[in-house]
C-alpha positions as CSV (number, residue, x, y, z in Angstrom):
1,X,-23.4,-2.9,2.7
2,X,-20.0,-1.3,3.5
3,X,-17.3,-3.9,3.9
4,X,-14.5,-1.5,4.8
5,X,-12.2,-3.1,7.4
6,X,-11.7,-0.9,10.5
7,X,-9.3,-1.7,13.3
8,X,-10.2,-0.2,16.7
9,X,-7.4,0.0,19.2
10,X,-9.1,0.8,22.5
11,X,-8.6,-0.7,26.0
12,X,-11.8,0.5,27.6
13,X,-14.2,-2.5,27.3
14,X,-17.4,-0.6,27.2
15,X,-16.2,2.0,24.7
16,X,-14.7,-0.7,22.4
17,X,-17.8,-2.8,22.6
18,X,-20.3,0.0,21.9
19,X,-18.1,1.5,19.1
20,X,-17.6,-1.8,17.4
21,X,-21.3,-2.6,17.7
22,X,-22.3,0.7,16.2
23,X,-19.8,0.6,13.3
24,X,-20.8,-3.0,12.5
25,X,-24.4,-1.8,12.4
26,X,-23.2,0.8,9.8
27,X,-21.8,-2.1,7.8
28,X,-18.1,-1.9,8.7
29,X,-16.0,-5.0,9.4
30,X,-14.5,-4.5,12.8
31,X,-11.3,-5.7,14.5
32,X,-10.6,-4.8,18.1
33,X,-7.3,-4.7,20.0
34,X,-7.2,-3.8,23.7
35,X,-3.5,-3.9,24.4
36,X,-1.0,-1.4,22.9
37,X,1.7,-4.0,22.8
38,X,-0.3,-6.1,20.4
39,X,-1.4,-3.2,18.1
40,X,1.5,-3.2,15.6
41,X,1.3,-6.9,15.0
42,X,-2.5,-6.6,14.5
43,X,-2.1,-3.8,12.0
44,X,0.4,-5.7,10.0
45,X,-1.8,-8.8,10.0
46,X,-5.1,-7.1,9.1
47,X,-3.9,-4.1,7.1
48,X,-7.3,-2.4,7.6
49,X,-8.5,0.5,5.5
50,X,-8.7,2.7,8.6
51,X,-7.5,2.6,12.2
52,X,-9.2,4.2,15.2
53,X,-6.5,4.6,17.9
54,X,-6.9,5.5,21.5
55,X,-4.0,7.6,22.9
56,X,-3.9,6.0,26.4
57,X,-3.2,2.3,26.1
58,X,-1.5,-0.3,28.2
59,X,1.7,-1.8,26.8
60,X,2.4,1.0,24.3
61,X,1.0,4.5,23.9
62,X,-1.2,5.5,21.0
63,X,1.4,8.1,20.1
64,X,4.2,5.5,19.8
65,X,1.9,3.1,17.9
66,X,1.0,5.8,15.4
67,X,4.7,6.8,14.8
68,X,5.8,3.2,14.4
69,X,2.8,2.2,12.2
70,X,3.6,5.0,9.8
71,X,6.8,3.2,8.8
72,X,4.6,0.6,7.0
73,X,1.0,1.7,7.1
74,X,-0.3,4.5,4.8
75,X,-4.1,4.4,5.4
76,X,-6.0,6.8,7.6
77,X,-5.5,6.9,11.4
78,X,-8.1,8.5,13.6
79,X,-7.0,9.3,17.1
80,X,-9.3,9.1,20.2
81,X,-8.4,11.2,23.2
82,X,-10.0,11.7,26.6
83,X,-9.1,15.4,26.7
84,X,-8.7,18.1,24.0
85,X,-5.6,19.3,25.9
86,X,-3.8,16.0,25.2
87,X,-3.4,16.7,21.5
88,X,-3.0,19.7,19.2
89,X,-3.2,19.7,15.4
90,X,0.5,20.2,15.2
91,X,1.4,17.3,17.4
92,X,-1.3,15.2,15.6
93,X,0.4,15.8,12.2
94,X,3.9,15.1,13.7
95,X,2.8,11.8,15.0
96,X,1.3,10.8,11.6
97,X,-2.4,10.8,12.4
98,X,-5.0,12.2,10.0
99,X,-7.7,13.4,12.5
100,X,-8.8,13.1,16.1
101,X,-12.0,13.0,18.2
102,X,-12.4,13.8,21.9
103,X,-14.3,11.4,24.1
104,X,-17.1,10.8,24.9
105,X,-17.7,9.8,21.3
106,X,-20.8,10.8,19.4
107,X,-21.5,7.9,17.1
108,X,-22.9,10.0,14.1
109,X,-19.8,12.3,14.3
110,X,-17.5,9.3,14.4
111,X,-19.1,7.8,11.3
112,X,-18.9,11.2,9.5
113,X,-15.2,11.5,10.3
114,X,-14.5,8.0,9.1
115,X,-16.4,8.6,5.8
116,X,-14.5,11.8,5.3
117,X,-11.1,10.2,5.8
118,X,-12.0,7.3,3.5
119,X,-13.2,9.7,0.8
120,X,-10.0,11.7,1.1
121,X,-7.9,8.6,1.0
122,X,-9.6,7.4,-2.2
123,X,-9.3,10.7,-4.1
124,X,-7.6,10.0,-7.4
125,X,-3.9,10.6,-7.5
126,X,-2.4,12.3,-10.5
127,X,0.4,10.1,-11.8
128,X,3.4,11.5,-13.7
129,X,3.5,10.6,-17.4
130,X,5.1,7.2,-18.1
131,X,8.4,7.2,-20.0
132,X,7.0,4.1,-21.8
133,X,4.7,3.9,-24.8
134,X,3.5,0.4,-25.5
135,X,1.4,-0.3,-28.6
136,X,-0.2,-3.7,-28.5
137,X,-1.5,-3.4,-32.0
138,X,2.0,-3.1,-33.5
139,X,3.9,-4.7,-30.6
140,X,6.2,-1.7,-30.5
141,X,7.6,-0.1,-27.4
142,X,9.2,3.3,-27.0
143,X,11.2,4.5,-24.0
144,X,11.7,8.2,-23.5
145,X,10.7,8.8,-27.1
146,X,13.1,6.2,-28.6
147,X,11.7,3.1,-30.2
148,X,13.2,-0.2,-28.8
149,X,14.0,-3.2,-30.9
150,X,12.8,-6.0,-28.7
151,X,12.5,-9.7,-29.2
152,X,9.0,-11.3,-28.7
153,X,10.1,-12.6,-25.3
154,X,11.5,-9.2,-24.2
155,X,8.3,-7.5,-25.4
156,X,6.1,-9.8,-23.4
157,X,8.3,-9.5,-20.3
158,X,8.3,-5.7,-20.5
159,X,4.6,-5.6,-21.1
160,X,4.0,-7.7,-17.9
161,X,6.4,-5.5,-15.8
162,X,4.8,-2.3,-17.2
163,X,1.3,-3.5,-16.4
164,X,2.3,-4.0,-12.8
165,X,4.7,-1.1,-12.5
166,X,5.8,-0.6,-8.9
167,X,4.9,-4.2,-8.0
168,X,7.2,-7.1,-7.6
169,X,6.8,-9.7,-10.4
170,X,8.0,-13.2,-9.6
171,X,10.1,-15.4,-11.9
172,X,7.1,-17.7,-12.1
173,X,4.9,-14.9,-13.4
174,X,7.6,-14.1,-16.0
175,X,7.7,-17.7,-17.0
176,X,3.9,-17.6,-17.6
177,X,4.3,-14.6,-19.8
178,X,6.8,-16.4,-22.0
179,X,4.9,-19.7,-22.4
180,X,4.3,-20.2,-26.1
181,X,6.8,-17.6,-27.0
182,X,10.1,-18.9,-25.6
183,X,10.2,-22.6,-24.7
184,X,13.4,-22.1,-22.7
185,X,11.7,-20.4,-19.7
186,X,14.1,-21.4,-16.9
187,X,15.1,-19.0,-14.2
188,X,18.4,-18.5,-16.1
189,X,16.4,-17.6,-19.2
190,X,14.4,-15.1,-17.3
191,X,17.6,-13.5,-16.0
192,X,19.0,-13.3,-19.5
193,X,15.8,-11.6,-20.9
194,X,15.9,-9.1,-18.1
195,X,19.6,-8.4,-18.8
196,X,18.8,-7.9,-22.5
197,X,16.0,-5.5,-21.6
198,X,18.2,-3.5,-19.3
199,X,20.8,-3.0,-22.0
200,X,18.2,-1.7,-24.4
201,X,16.8,0.6,-21.8
202,X,20.3,1.9,-21.0
203,X,20.0,0.5,-17.5
204,X,22.7,-2.2,-17.5
205,X,24.9,-0.8,-14.7
206,X,24.1,-1.4,-11.1
207,X,22.4,0.1,-9.2
208,X,19.6,-0.4,-11.6
209,X,17.1,2.5,-12.0
210,X,14.4,1.1,-14.3
211,X,14.1,-2.7,-13.7
212,X,15.3,-3.5,-10.2
213,X,15.9,-7.0,-8.7
214,X,14.1,-7.7,-5.5
215,X,16.2,-10.4,-3.7
216,X,14.5,-13.8,-3.5
217,X,11.2,-12.4,-5.0
218,X,11.6,-11.2,-8.6
219,X,11.7,-8.0,-10.5
220,X,10.1,-4.6,-10.3
221,X,9.7,-1.8,-13.0
222,X,10.3,1.7,-11.7
223,X,8.0,3.6,-14.0
224,X,9.2,7.2,-13.7
């Protein structure tokens, strides 16, 4: 069964009921919001894999919701409109939507569009080559072709950051990585290891470009 989470933002009771019922029968997990003013909070709370968004809503229009959602939401948005004249492909792209359907909805077409959007969204992205080369056999690290002379603690710290490149790693996670290697794993010790890594990476002058500090959260490796 498909467990993809879909959020339907539609104020028409009958359309929302029938659409949710049909998609649930197809195996989707459904959330329904009927008031535009509640839509953005629901998107942030649920963070669904796909949004079905009606243009005409009370509280806030679908166009405004789509534009504001694109500031934090990167998954597919499928617009519903009552009239083909309401939307063009150009305005659709400008508002940040991925596709649209004209009411009345044909259930099999809706499912086909959803599947197409999800497939497109899951297409593998080609990542740029990493400037790091980490050999776990020899415990050696090179950065932009230059081998780094790292302590055991620095090596484990960098390996953790590299494994989760682009994600924030908390000080607690850093402490876990150093257990058994460095018994002095206080927050101050973590900061010192990060400072040492930055010097060896040539990144010891703020604003940092390789290992950035995320205030009150931890550290993040920018792997580019």
